A tleap script that builds the chain and sets N, CA, C and O, in Angstrom:
source leaprc.protein.ff14SB
mol = sequence {
  NMET THR LEU GLU ASP ASP ASN LYS ALA VAL
  VAL ARG ARG TYR VAL GLU ALA PHE ASN THR
  GLY ASN LEU GLN ALA LEU LYS GLY LEU PHE
  ALA GLU ASP ALA GLU ILE GLN GLY VAL LEU
  GLY HIE GLY LEU VAL ASN LYS VAL GLU PRO
  ILE TRP ARG GLN LEU ILE GLU GLY TYR GLY
  LEU GLN LEU THR ASN GLU ASP LEU VAL ALA
  GLU GLY ASP GLN VAL CYS ALA ARG TYR THR
  GLU THR GLY THR PHE LYS ALA PRO ALA PHE
  GLY ASN ARG PRO THR GLY ARG SER ASN THR
  LEU VAL ALA MET GLU LEU PHE THR PHE THR
  ILE ARG GLU GLY ARG ILE SER ARG ARG TRP
  GLY ALA ARG ASP ALA ALA SER GLN ALA ARG
  GLN LEU GLY GLN PRO PRO CSER
}
set mol.1.N position { 12.332 24.011 15.022 }
set mol.1.CA position { 12.491 22.691 15.611 }
set mol.1.C position { 11.497 22.512 16.762 }
set mol.1.O position { 11.136 23.470 17.446 }
set mol.2.N position { 11.072 21.282 16.954 }
set mol.2.CA position { 10.147 20.964 18.029 }
set mol.2.C position { 10.909 20.625 19.307 }
set mol.2.O position { 12.125 20.436 19.276 }
set mol.3.N position { 10.206 20.548 20.415 }
set mol.3.CA position { 10.786 20.105 21.684 }
set mol.3.C position { 11.427 18.730 21.514 }
set mol.3.O position { 12.529 18.488 22.007 }
set mol.4.N position { 10.734 17.834 20.817 }
set mol.4.CA position { 11.259 16.491 20.602 }
set mol.4.C position { 12.565 16.528 19.810 }
set mol.4.O position { 13.506 15.802 20.133 }
set mol.5.N position { 12.629 17.369 18.776 }
set mol.5.CA position { 13.866 17.497 17.992 }
set mol.5.C position { 15.007 18.019 18.856 }
set mol.5.O position { 16.134 17.534 18.761 }
set mol.6.N position { 14.718 19.002 19.695 }
set mol.6.CA position { 15.742 19.554 20.592 }
set mol.6.C position { 16.261 18.475 21.536 }
set mol.6.O position { 17.469 18.362 21.742 }
set mol.7.N position { 15.358 17.679 22.113 }
set mol.7.CA position { 15.768 16.636 23.055 }
set mol.7.C position { 16.574 15.539 22.364 }
set mol.7.O position { 17.539 15.027 22.931 }
set mol.8.N position { 16.184 15.178 21.143 }
set mol.8.CA position { 16.953 14.186 20.396 }
set mol.8.C position { 18.360 14.720 20.090 }
set mol.8.O position { 19.325 13.956 20.088 }
set mol.9.N position { 18.474 16.008 19.836 }
set mol.9.CA position { 19.789 16.609 19.584 }
set mol.9.C position { 20.676 16.495 20.823 }
set mol.9.O position { 21.882 16.278 20.700 }
set mol.10.N position { 20.093 16.638 22.014 }
set mol.10.CA position { 20.866 16.481 23.257 }
set mol.10.C position { 21.363 15.043 23.378 }
set mol.10.O position { 22.507 14.820 23.773 }
set mol.11.N position { 20.523 14.067 23.046 }
set mol.11.CA position { 20.942 12.665 23.110 }
set mol.11.C position { 22.072 12.406 22.114 }
set mol.11.O position { 22.999 11.653 22.413 }
set mol.12.N position { 22.006 13.014 20.954 }
set mol.12.CA position { 23.107 12.862 19.995 }
set mol.12.C position { 24.407 13.445 20.556 }
set mol.12.O position { 25.482 12.877 20.359 }
set mol.13.N position { 24.305 14.578 21.253 }
set mol.13.CA position { 25.497 15.170 21.886 }
set mol.13.C position { 26.006 14.269 23.018 }
set mol.13.O position { 27.213 14.157 23.233 }
set mol.14.N position { 25.083 13.632 23.736 }
set mol.14.CA position { 25.441 12.673 24.793 }
set mol.14.C position { 26.280 11.537 24.189 }
set mol.14.O position { 27.326 11.182 24.732 }
set mol.15.N position { 25.823 10.975 23.078 }
set mol.15.CA position { 26.544 9.883 22.428 }
set mol.15.C position { 27.918 10.359 21.960 }
set mol.15.O position { 28.914 9.659 22.144 }
set mol.16.N position { 27.973 11.541 21.359 }
set mol.16.CA position { 29.256 12.078 20.889 }
set mol.16.C position { 30.226 12.285 22.054 }
set mol.16.O position { 31.398 11.924 21.952 }
set mol.17.N position { 29.749 12.859 23.155 }
set mol.17.CA position { 30.607 13.084 24.324 }
set mol.17.C position { 31.076 11.755 24.906 }
set mol.17.O position { 32.243 11.614 25.271 }
set mol.18.N position { 30.177 10.786 24.993 }
set mol.18.CA position { 30.554 9.472 25.517 }
set mol.18.C position { 31.606 8.836 24.622 }
set mol.18.O position { 32.630 8.356 25.109 }
set mol.19.N position { 31.362 8.830 23.324 }
set mol.19.CA position { 32.278 8.167 22.393 }
set mol.19.C position { 33.658 8.806 22.344 }
set mol.19.O position { 34.643 8.120 22.069 }
set mol.20.N position { 33.747 10.090 22.603 }
set mol.20.CA position { 35.050 10.767 22.606 }
set mol.20.C position { 35.681 10.805 23.993 }
set mol.20.O position { 36.795 11.302 24.157 }
set mol.21.N position { 34.972 10.279 24.995 }
set mol.21.CA position { 35.498 10.270 26.355 }
set mol.21.C position { 35.492 11.631 27.011 }
set mol.21.O position { 36.229 11.851 27.973 }
set mol.22.N position { 34.685 12.546 26.522 }
set mol.22.CA position { 34.624 13.903 27.051 }
set mol.22.C position { 33.625 13.945 28.210 }
set mol.22.O position { 32.463 14.312 28.033 }
set mol.23.N position { 34.097 13.564 29.388 }
set mol.23.CA position { 33.209 13.474 30.545 }
set mol.23.C position { 32.701 14.838 30.993 }
set mol.23.O position { 31.597 14.927 31.532 }
set mol.24.N position { 33.461 15.888 30.791 }
set mol.24.CA position { 32.979 17.229 31.144 }
set mol.24.C position { 31.772 17.602 30.295 }
set mol.24.O position { 30.770 18.093 30.815 }
set mol.25.N position { 31.866 17.372 28.995 }
set mol.25.CA position { 30.733 17.657 28.107 }
set mol.25.C position { 29.554 16.755 28.454 }
set mol.25.O position { 28.408 17.205 28.452 }
set mol.26.N position { 29.824 15.493 28.749 }
set mol.26.CA position { 28.764 14.549 29.112 }
set mol.26.C position { 28.039 15.019 30.362 }
set mol.26.O position { 26.809 15.060 30.392 }
set mol.27.N position { 28.789 15.372 31.384 }
set mol.27.CA position { 28.188 15.840 32.637 }
set mol.27.C position { 27.389 17.125 32.425 }
set mol.27.O position { 26.370 17.334 33.083 }
set mol.28.N position { 27.839 17.980 31.520 }
set mol.28.CA position { 27.165 19.247 31.262 }
set mol.28.C position { 25.790 19.100 30.635 }
set mol.28.O position { 25.018 20.060 30.621 }
set mol.29.N position { 25.467 17.935 30.120 }
set mol.29.CA position { 24.164 17.693 29.511 }
set mol.29.C position { 23.090 17.352 30.544 }
set mol.29.O position { 21.902 17.311 30.226 }
set mol.30.N position { 23.522 17.109 31.782 }
set mol.30.CA position { 22.605 16.690 32.838 }
set mol.30.C position { 22.284 17.845 33.778 }
set mol.30.O position { 23.134 18.691 34.057 }
set mol.31.N position { 21.039 17.866 34.263 }
set mol.31.CA position { 20.658 18.810 35.312 }
set mol.31.C position { 21.475 18.481 36.571 }
set mol.31.O position { 21.926 17.350 36.753 }
set mol.32.N position { 21.652 19.470 37.415 }
set mol.32.CA position { 22.463 19.301 38.622 }
set mol.32.C position { 21.989 18.143 39.494 }
set mol.32.O position { 22.808 17.442 40.089 }
set mol.33.N position { 20.687 17.938 39.576 }
set mol.33.CA position { 20.135 16.886 40.435 }
set mol.33.C position { 19.644 15.680 39.630 }
set mol.33.O position { 18.767 14.948 40.089 }
set mol.34.N position { 20.199 15.472 38.443 }
set mol.34.CA position { 19.760 14.373 37.575 }
set mol.34.C position { 20.017 13.021 38.225 }
set mol.34.O position { 21.045 12.805 38.866 }
set mol.35.N position { 19.065 12.124 38.045 }
set mol.35.CA position { 19.180 10.758 38.535 }
set mol.35.C position { 19.527 9.852 37.359 }
set mol.35.O position { 18.863 9.870 36.323 }
set mol.36.N position { 20.579 9.063 37.541 }
set mol.36.CA position { 21.045 8.171 36.488 }
set mol.36.C position { 20.980 6.747 37.011 }
set mol.36.O position { 21.539 6.436 38.063 }
set mol.37.N position { 20.295 5.883 36.271 }
set mol.37.CA position { 20.154 4.482 36.668 }
set mol.37.C position { 20.610 3.599 35.525 }
set mol.37.O position { 20.314 3.857 34.358 }
set mol.38.N position { 21.340 2.547 35.886 }
set mol.38.CA position { 21.796 1.601 34.871 }
set mol.38.C position { 22.118 0.268 35.497 }
set mol.38.O position { 21.928 0.072 36.697 }
set mol.39.N position { 22.602 -0.642 34.692 }
set mol.39.CA position { 22.910 -1.991 35.130 }
set mol.39.C position { 23.988 -1.982 36.216 }
set mol.39.O position { 23.945 -2.801 37.134 }
set mol.40.N position { 24.942 -1.073 36.120 }
set mol.40.CA position { 26.094 -1.079 37.018 }
set mol.40.C position { 25.965 -0.147 38.221 }
set mol.40.O position { 26.896 -0.048 39.020 }
set mol.41.N position { 24.845 0.527 38.362 }
set mol.41.CA position { 24.667 1.396 39.518 }
set mol.41.C position { 23.726 2.532 39.220 }
set mol.41.O position { 23.220 2.672 38.106 }
set mol.42.N position { 23.495 3.354 40.247 }
set mol.42.CA position { 22.609 4.503 40.071 }
set mol.42.C position { 23.023 5.600 41.036 }
set mol.42.O position { 23.679 5.352 42.048 }
set mol.43.N position { 22.627 6.804 40.700 }
set mol.43.CA position { 22.922 7.948 41.549 }
set mol.43.C position { 23.034 9.209 40.723 }
set mol.43.O position { 22.663 9.249 39.550 }
set mol.44.N position { 23.560 10.242 41.371 }
set mol.44.CA position { 23.793 11.506 40.680 }
set mol.44.C position { 25.022 11.376 39.787 }
set mol.44.O position { 25.758 10.394 39.875 }
set mol.45.N position { 25.236 12.350 38.945 }
set mol.45.CA position { 26.310 12.297 37.951 }
set mol.45.C position { 27.662 11.972 38.582 }
set mol.45.O position { 28.393 11.137 38.050 }
set mol.46.N position { 28.009 12.597 39.685 }
set mol.46.CA position { 29.325 12.363 40.281 }
set mol.46.C position { 29.520 10.928 40.747 }
set mol.46.O position { 30.648 10.436 40.764 }
set mol.47.N position { 28.441 10.248 41.126 }
set mol.47.CA position { 28.538 8.842 41.528 }
set mol.47.C position { 28.691 7.942 40.305 }
set mol.47.O position { 29.368 6.916 40.373 }
set mol.48.N position { 28.080 8.311 39.207 }
set mol.48.CA position { 28.082 7.481 37.998 }
set mol.48.C position { 29.331 7.739 37.146 }
set mol.48.O position { 29.722 6.881 36.354 }
set mol.49.N position { 29.950 8.890 37.297 }
set mol.49.CA position { 31.123 9.234 36.480 }
set mol.49.C position { 32.212 8.157 36.509 }
set mol.49.O position { 32.745 7.835 35.447 }
set mol.50.N position { 32.578 7.575 37.674 }
set mol.50.CA position { 33.602 6.522 37.653 }
set mol.50.C position { 33.178 5.283 36.853 }
set mol.50.O position { 34.024 4.596 36.280 }
set mol.51.N position { 31.897 5.002 36.815 }
set mol.51.CA position { 31.396 3.880 36.010 }
set mol.51.C position { 31.592 4.202 34.533 }
set mol.51.O position { 32.098 3.376 33.773 }
set mol.52.N position { 31.189 5.408 34.127 }
set mol.52.CA position { 31.393 5.831 32.739 }
set mol.52.C position { 32.869 5.733 32.360 }
set mol.52.O position { 33.215 5.249 31.283 }
set mol.53.N position { 33.734 6.202 33.265 }
set mol.53.CA position { 35.169 6.213 32.986 }
set mol.53.C position { 35.675 4.795 32.704 }
set mol.53.O position { 36.447 4.584 31.769 }
set mol.54.N position { 35.239 3.828 33.511 }
set mol.54.CA position { 35.674 2.441 33.303 }
set mol.54.C position { 35.107 1.857 32.003 }
set mol.54.O position { 35.785 1.099 31.310 }
set mol.55.N position { 33.872 2.213 31.681 }
set mol.55.CA position { 33.290 1.745 30.420 }
set mol.55.C position { 34.055 2.308 29.227 }
set mol.55.O position { 34.305 1.599 28.252 }
set mol.56.N position { 34.422 3.575 29.307 }
set mol.56.CA position { 35.121 4.242 28.210 }
set mol.56.C position { 36.582 3.803 28.135 }
set mol.56.O position { 37.055 3.389 27.076 }
set mol.57.N position { 37.291 3.892 29.255 }
set mol.57.CA position { 38.727 3.616 29.247 }
set mol.57.C position { 39.041 2.127 29.286 }
set mol.57.O position { 39.981 1.677 28.631 }
set mol.58.N position { 38.271 1.363 30.041 }
set mol.58.CA position { 38.541 -0.067 30.173 }
set mol.58.C position { 37.975 -0.884 29.036 }
set mol.58.O position { 38.682 -1.682 28.420 }
set mol.59.N position { 36.693 -0.685 28.754 }
set mol.59.CA position { 36.011 -1.470 27.725 }
set mol.59.C position { 36.080 -0.834 26.343 }
set mol.59.O position { 35.703 -1.463 25.354 }
set mol.60.N position { 36.557 0.408 26.264 }
set mol.60.CA position { 36.595 1.098 24.975 }
set mol.60.C position { 35.209 1.218 24.358 }
set mol.60.O position { 35.055 1.175 23.137 }
set mol.61.N position { 34.198 1.371 25.219 }
set mol.61.CA position { 32.806 1.338 24.780 }
set mol.61.C position { 32.477 2.484 23.831 }
set mol.61.O position { 32.821 3.638 24.087 }
set mol.62.N position { 31.807 2.149 22.734 }
set mol.62.CA position { 31.332 3.114 21.747 }
set mol.62.C position { 29.859 2.845 21.494 }
set mol.62.O position { 29.435 1.692 21.420 }
set mol.63.N position { 29.085 3.907 21.360 }
set mol.63.CA position { 27.657 3.808 21.107 }
set mol.63.C position { 27.364 4.232 19.671 }
set mol.63.O position { 27.902 5.227 19.186 }
set mol.64.N position { 26.511 3.472 19.002 }
set mol.64.CA position { 26.016 3.839 17.682 }
set mol.64.C position { 24.508 3.966 17.787 }
set mol.64.O position { 23.821 3.001 18.122 }
set mol.65.N position { 23.990 5.157 17.502 }
set mol.65.CA position { 22.536 5.359 17.520 }
set mol.65.C position { 21.897 4.518 16.430 }
set mol.65.O position { 22.279 4.604 15.262 }
set mol.66.N position { 20.935 3.714 16.812 }
set mol.66.CA position { 20.149 2.946 15.842 }
set mol.66.C position { 18.758 3.556 15.706 }
set mol.66.O position { 18.230 3.664 14.599 }
set mol.67.N position { 18.164 3.953 16.830 }
set mol.67.CA position { 16.833 4.562 16.836 }
set mol.67.C position { 16.752 5.594 17.939 }
set mol.67.O position { 17.264 5.383 19.038 }
set mol.68.N position { 16.110 6.709 17.644 }
set mol.68.CA position { 15.753 7.711 18.649 }
set mol.68.C position { 14.274 8.005 18.467 }
set mol.68.O position { 13.842 8.407 17.386 }
set mol.69.N position { 13.504 7.806 19.518 }
set mol.69.CA position { 12.073 8.069 19.481 }
set mol.69.C position { 11.772 9.068 20.590 }
set mol.69.O position { 12.157 8.854 21.739 }
set mol.70.N position { 11.093 10.143 20.256 }
set mol.70.CA position { 10.820 11.197 21.229 }
set mol.70.C position { 9.330 11.475 21.315 }
set mol.70.O position { 8.605 11.436 20.321 }
set mol.71.N position { 8.901 11.756 22.535 }
set mol.71.CA position { 7.536 12.205 22.774 }
set mol.71.C position { 7.568 13.107 24.001 }
set mol.71.O position { 7.981 12.691 25.083 }
set mol.72.N position { 7.130 14.336 23.820 }
set mol.72.CA position { 7.123 15.282 24.937 }
set mol.72.C position { 8.513 15.468 25.495 }
set mol.72.O position { 9.447 15.812 24.770 }
set mol.73.N position { 8.648 15.237 26.798 }
set mol.73.CA position { 9.940 15.458 27.467 }
set mol.73.C position { 10.781 14.188 27.571 }
set mol.73.O position { 11.721 14.148 28.364 }
set mol.74.N position { 10.467 13.145 26.790 }
set mol.74.CA position { 11.221 11.902 26.857 }
set mol.74.C position { 11.767 11.491 25.490 }
set mol.74.O position { 11.156 11.730 24.449 }
set mol.75.N position { 12.956 10.855 25.539 }
set mol.75.CA position { 13.573 10.271 24.353 }
set mol.75.C position { 14.014 8.863 24.718 }
set mol.75.O position { 14.635 8.643 25.758 }
set mol.76.N position { 13.689 7.916 23.853 }
set mol.76.CA position { 14.156 6.546 24.003 }
set mol.76.C position { 15.192 6.301 22.912 }
set mol.76.O position { 14.959 6.598 21.740 }
set mol.77.N position { 16.336 5.757 23.311 }
set mol.77.CA position { 17.414 5.490 22.368 }
set mol.77.C position { 17.736 4.005 22.360 }
set mol.77.O position { 17.802 3.361 23.407 }
set mol.78.N position { 17.936 3.474 21.150 }
set mol.78.CA position { 18.436 2.104 20.994 }
set mol.78.C position { 19.790 2.220 20.328 }
set mol.78.O position { 19.933 2.851 19.281 }
set mol.79.N position { 20.790 1.598 20.954 }
set mol.79.CA position { 22.159 1.664 20.470 }
set mol.79.C position { 22.681 0.283 20.128 }
set mol.79.O position { 22.175 -0.731 20.608 }
set mol.80.N position { 23.697 0.266 19.294 }
set mol.80.CA position { 24.609 -0.861 19.227 }
set mol.80.C position { 25.836 -0.416 20.017 }
set mol.80.O position { 26.424 0.627 19.731 }
set mol.81.N position { 26.214 -1.208 21.003 }
set mol.81.CA position { 27.420 -0.937 21.791 }
set mol.81.C position { 28.516 -1.873 21.322 }
set mol.81.O position { 28.300 -3.075 21.173 }
set mol.82.N position { 29.694 -1.313 21.089 }
set mol.82.CA position { 30.861 -2.118 20.746 }
set mol.82.C position { 32.010 -1.683 21.632 }
set mol.82.O position { 32.016 -0.567 22.151 }
set mol.83.N position { 32.968 -2.550 21.802 }
set mol.83.CA position { 34.136 -2.195 22.573 }
set mol.83.C position { 35.124 -3.338 22.635 }
set mol.83.O position { 34.827 -4.470 22.254 }
set mol.84.N position { 36.305 -3.014 23.123 }
set mol.84.CA position { 37.359 -4.000 23.351 }
set mol.84.C position { 37.903 -3.771 24.749 }
set mol.84.O position { 38.244 -2.647 25.116 }
set mol.85.N position { 37.983 -4.835 25.520 }
set mol.85.CA position { 38.438 -4.772 26.912 }
set mol.85.C position { 39.953 -4.590 26.913 }
set mol.85.O position { 40.709 -5.558 26.838 }
set mol.86.N position { 40.391 -3.305 27.002 }
set mol.86.CA position { 41.799 -2.964 26.786 }
set mol.86.C position { 42.530 -2.434 28.009 }
set mol.86.O position { 43.748 -2.264 27.967 }
set mol.87.N position { 41.819 -2.171 29.091 }
set mol.87.CA position { 42.456 -1.655 30.312 }
set mol.87.C position { 41.662 -2.175 31.512 }
set mol.87.O position { 40.484 -2.503 31.372 }
set mol.88.N position { 42.292 -2.254 32.690 }
set mol.88.CA position { 41.557 -2.755 33.861 }
set mol.88.C position { 40.246 -2.001 34.075 }
set mol.88.O position { 40.178 -0.779 33.937 }
set mol.89.N position { 39.202 -2.768 34.419 }
set mol.89.CA position { 37.888 -2.168 34.671 }
set mol.89.C position { 37.094 -3.081 35.591 }
set mol.89.O position { 37.106 -4.304 35.447 }
set mol.90.N position { 36.412 -2.467 36.529 }
set mol.90.CA position { 35.508 -3.172 37.432 }
set mol.90.C position { 36.198 -4.341 38.144 }
set mol.90.O position { 35.595 -5.390 38.371 }
set mol.91.N position { 37.463 -4.140 38.490 }
set mol.91.CA position { 38.213 -5.146 39.231 }
set mol.91.C position { 38.722 -6.305 38.395 }
set mol.91.O position { 39.190 -7.300 38.948 }
set mol.92.N position { 38.642 -6.201 37.082 }
set mol.92.CA position { 39.080 -7.278 36.187 }
set mol.92.C position { 40.216 -6.809 35.293 }
set mol.92.O position { 40.301 -5.639 34.920 }
set mol.93.N position { 41.093 -7.762 34.957 }
set mol.93.CA position { 42.180 -7.476 34.024 }
set mol.93.C position { 41.664 -7.524 32.593 }
set mol.93.O position { 40.755 -8.294 32.282 }
set mol.94.N position { 42.245 -6.699 31.717 }
set mol.94.CA position { 41.800 -6.700 30.323 }
set mol.94.C position { 42.079 -8.036 29.641 }
set mol.94.O position { 43.088 -8.693 29.899 }
set mol.95.N position { 41.164 -8.409 28.773 }
set mol.95.CA position { 41.301 -9.673 28.046 }
set mol.95.C position { 41.642 -9.460 26.576 }
set mol.95.O position { 42.033 -10.403 25.887 }
set mol.96.N position { 41.495 -8.224 26.090 }
set mol.96.CA position { 41.717 -7.956 24.673 }
set mol.96.C position { 40.565 -8.403 23.795 }
set mol.96.O position { 40.614 -8.246 22.575 }
set mol.97.N position { 39.527 -8.959 24.405 }
set mol.97.CA position { 38.375 -9.434 23.642 }
set mol.97.C position { 37.388 -8.296 23.398 }
set mol.97.O position { 37.331 -7.326 24.154 }
set mol.98.N position { 36.618 -8.438 22.329 }
set mol.98.CA position { 35.651 -7.411 21.936 }
set mol.98.C position { 34.226 -7.883 22.175 }
set mol.98.O position { 33.966 -9.076 22.331 }
set mol.99.N position { 33.314 -6.926 22.201 }
set mol.99.CA position { 31.898 -7.264 22.351 }
set mol.99.C position { 31.039 -6.357 21.488 }
set mol.99.O position { 31.428 -5.245 21.129 }
set mol.100.N position { 29.857 -6.868 21.168 }
set mol.100.CA position { 28.815 -6.121 20.470 }
set mol.100.C position { 27.495 -6.523 21.087 }
set mol.100.O position { 27.216 -7.711 21.244 }
set mol.101.N position { 26.681 -5.544 21.438 }
set mol.101.CA position { 25.366 -5.850 21.995 }
set mol.101.C position { 24.430 -4.682 21.797 }
set mol.101.O position { 24.841 -3.592 21.398 }
set mol.102.N position { 23.164 -4.926 22.084 }
set mol.102.CA position { 22.132 -3.897 21.987 }
set mol.102.C position { 21.920 -3.307 23.372 }
set mol.102.O position { 21.895 -4.035 24.365 }
set mol.103.N position { 21.767 -2.002 23.440 }
set mol.103.CA position { 21.464 -1.314 24.697 }
set mol.103.C position { 20.360 -0.300 24.441 }
set mol.103.O position { 20.187 0.195 23.327 }
set mol.104.N position { 19.624 -0.005 25.496 }
set mol.104.CA position { 18.555 0.993 25.389 }
set mol.104.C position { 18.659 1.946 26.566 }
set mol.104.O position { 19.026 1.554 27.674 }
set mol.105.N position { 18.331 3.203 26.307 }
set mol.105.CA position { 18.295 4.214 27.362 }
set mol.105.C position { 17.053 5.068 27.173 }
set mol.105.O position { 16.646 5.368 26.050 }
set mol.106.N position { 16.464 5.449 28.291 }
set mol.106.CA position { 15.316 6.345 28.297 }
set mol.106.C position { 15.732 7.610 29.027 }
set mol.106.O position { 16.177 7.555 30.174 }
set mol.107.N position { 15.588 8.737 28.371 }
set mol.107.CA position { 15.961 10.038 28.916 }
set mol.107.C position { 14.704 10.852 29.193 }
set mol.107.O position { 13.771 10.850 28.390 }
set mol.108.N position { 14.677 11.541 30.319 }
set mol.108.CA position { 13.649 12.536 30.603 }
set mol.108.C position { 14.358 13.874 30.739 }
set mol.108.O position { 15.431 13.966 31.337 }
set mol.109.N position { 13.744 14.910 30.177 }
set mol.109.CA position { 14.356 16.231 30.150 }
set mol.109.C position { 13.599 17.215 31.025 }
set mol.109.O position { 12.383 17.115 31.191 }
set mol.110.N position { 14.341 18.170 31.585 }
set mol.110.CA position { 13.707 19.308 32.232 }
set mol.110.C position { 13.319 20.255 31.110 }
set mol.110.O position { 14.178 20.749 30.379 }
set mol.111.N position { 12.055 20.502 30.978 }
set mol.111.CA position { 11.565 21.274 29.835 }
set mol.111.C position { 12.140 22.692 29.826 }
set mol.111.O position { 12.508 23.203 28.768 }
set mol.112.N position { 12.219 23.315 30.971 }
set mol.112.CA position { 12.673 24.712 30.995 }
set mol.112.C position { 14.160 24.850 30.695 }
set mol.112.O position { 14.592 25.895 30.207 }
set mol.113.N position { 14.963 23.805 30.978 }
set mol.113.CA position { 16.410 23.904 30.788 }
set mol.113.C position { 16.908 23.146 29.570 }
set mol.113.O position { 17.977 23.463 29.049 }
set mol.114.N position { 16.161 22.153 29.102 }
set mol.114.CA position { 16.634 21.321 28.011 }
set mol.114.C position { 17.782 20.424 28.409 }
set mol.114.O position { 18.591 20.027 27.571 }
set mol.115.N position { 17.855 20.100 29.703 }
set mol.115.CA position { 18.915 19.216 30.199 }
set mol.115.C position { 18.286 17.909 30.656 }
set mol.115.O position { 17.096 17.849 30.965 }
set mol.116.N position { 19.104 16.867 30.693 }
set mol.116.CA position { 18.630 15.548 31.093 }
set mol.116.C position { 18.400 15.535 32.601 }
set mol.116.O position { 19.301 15.855 33.376 }
set mol.117.N position { 17.189 15.163 33.009 }
set mol.117.CA position { 16.889 15.079 34.444 }
set mol.117.C position { 16.894 13.642 34.956 }
set mol.117.O position { 17.112 13.407 36.145 }
set mol.118.N position { 16.653 12.679 34.066 }
set mol.118.CA position { 16.729 11.259 34.424 }
set mol.118.C position { 17.198 10.475 33.218 }
set mol.118.O position { 16.877 10.792 32.073 }
set mol.119.N position { 17.981 9.425 33.518 }
set mol.119.CA position { 18.417 8.517 32.465 }
set mol.119.C position { 18.388 7.109 33.020 }
set mol.119.O position { 19.003 6.815 34.045 }
set mol.120.N position { 17.657 6.236 32.322 }
set mol.120.CA position { 17.628 4.819 32.673 }
set mol.120.C position { 18.311 4.072 31.544 }
set mol.120.O position { 18.054 4.342 30.371 }
set mol.121.N position { 19.183 3.133 31.891 }
set mol.121.CA position { 19.868 2.358 30.867 }
set mol.121.C position { 19.698 0.870 31.102 }
set mol.121.O position { 19.641 0.415 32.244 }
set mol.122.N position { 19.618 0.114 30.016 }
set mol.122.CA position { 19.522 -1.339 30.103 }
set mol.122.C position { 20.345 -1.955 28.977 }
set mol.122.O position { 20.298 -1.512 27.830 }
set mol.123.N position { 21.096 -2.987 29.339 }
set mol.123.CA position { 21.877 -3.741 28.361 }
set mol.123.C position { 22.000 -5.161 28.869 }
set mol.123.O position { 21.739 -5.435 30.041 }
set mol.124.N position { 22.390 -6.047 28.005 }
set mol.124.CA position { 22.586 -7.442 28.382 }
set mol.124.C position { 23.993 -7.582 28.955 }
set mol.124.O position { 24.933 -7.954 28.252 }
set mol.125.N position { 24.119 -7.276 30.247 }
set mol.125.CA position { 25.424 -7.283 30.911 }
set mol.125.C position { 26.032 -8.687 30.949 }
set mol.125.O position { 27.254 -8.826 30.891 }
set mol.126.N position { 25.201 -9.728 31.045 }
set mol.126.CA position { 25.721 -11.101 31.061 }
set mol.126.C position { 26.372 -11.441 29.721 }
set mol.126.O position { 27.437 -12.056 29.687 }
set mol.127.N position { 25.743 -11.047 28.633 }
set mol.127.CA position { 26.319 -11.275 27.311 }
set mol.127.C position { 27.625 -10.503 27.159 }
set mol.127.O position { 28.600 -11.008 26.604 }
set mol.128.N position { 27.626 -9.261 27.667 }
set mol.128.CA position { 28.845 -8.457 27.585 }
set mol.128.C position { 29.977 -9.145 28.339 }
set mol.128.O position { 31.091 -9.243 27.823 }
set mol.129.N position { 29.709 -9.621 29.548 }
set mol.129.CA position { 30.738 -10.299 30.341 }
set mol.129.C position { 31.269 -11.532 29.611 }
set mol.129.O position { 32.479 -11.752 29.567 }
set mol.130.N position { 30.373 -12.335 29.040 }
set mol.130.CA position { 30.814 -13.533 28.293 }
set mol.130.C position { 31.681 -13.148 27.118 }
set mol.130.O position { 32.734 -13.746 26.900 }
set mol.131.N position { 31.248 -12.149 26.351 }
set mol.131.CA position { 32.012 -11.750 25.171 }
set mol.131.C position { 33.386 -11.203 25.532 }
set mol.131.O position { 34.355 -11.404 24.801 }
set mol.132.N position { 33.461 -10.508 26.667 }
set mol.132.CA position { 34.742 -9.913 27.086 }
set mol.132.C position { 35.611 -10.875 27.884 }
set mol.132.O position { 36.736 -10.536 28.248 }
set mol.133.N position { 35.098 -12.077 28.160 }
set mol.133.CA position { 35.867 -13.075 28.893 }
set mol.133.C position { 35.978 -12.782 30.373 }
set mol.133.O position { 36.986 -13.102 31.003 }
set mol.134.N position { 34.942 -12.174 30.931 }
set mol.134.CA position { 34.921 -11.854 32.362 }
set mol.134.C position { 34.206 -12.966 33.127 }
set mol.134.O position { 33.349 -13.663 32.582 }
set mol.135.N position { 34.572 -13.117 34.392 }
set mol.135.CA position { 33.843 -14.097 35.209 }
set mol.135.C position { 32.419 -13.605 35.463 }
set mol.135.O position { 32.177 -12.399 35.509 }
set mol.136.N position { 31.468 -14.544 35.629 }
set mol.136.CA position { 30.087 -14.114 35.950 }
set mol.136.C position { 30.052 -13.383 37.273 }
set mol.136.O position { 30.789 -13.715 38.201 }
set mol.137.N position { 29.178 -12.370 37.353 }
set mol.137.CA position { 29.107 -11.603 38.603 }
set mol.137.C position { 28.069 -12.197 39.536 }
set mol.137.O position { 27.866 -11.687 40.638 }
savepdb mol mol.pdb
quit
């Protein structure tokens, strides 16, 4: 296997851990000093973990890999995100409504460890809010 194949395998494990709500496994894929940036915040894993928890438990968010493209120490992922707003999240009451949207993430890996050192995420948060029946932020 190539470096790119190894890194894509880590992203697949990231998706599996996220979809099953296994935050310990998810956190274990990141380097200790990994920087995580997304629509809802940025910081080290411990700062982002509560955001992940609300996405998983509140929105029931699930990721489906559509494309993984790798070059060197980077992997770009395109997902279909689906979910149903079933528990309180981000200060809002659940609406029972569902959403589907496209999201993208760019991962950079520490070559010597094979762990994620940076993750940038982008999604259409306004569309997600409309679909879930949330007030505009």
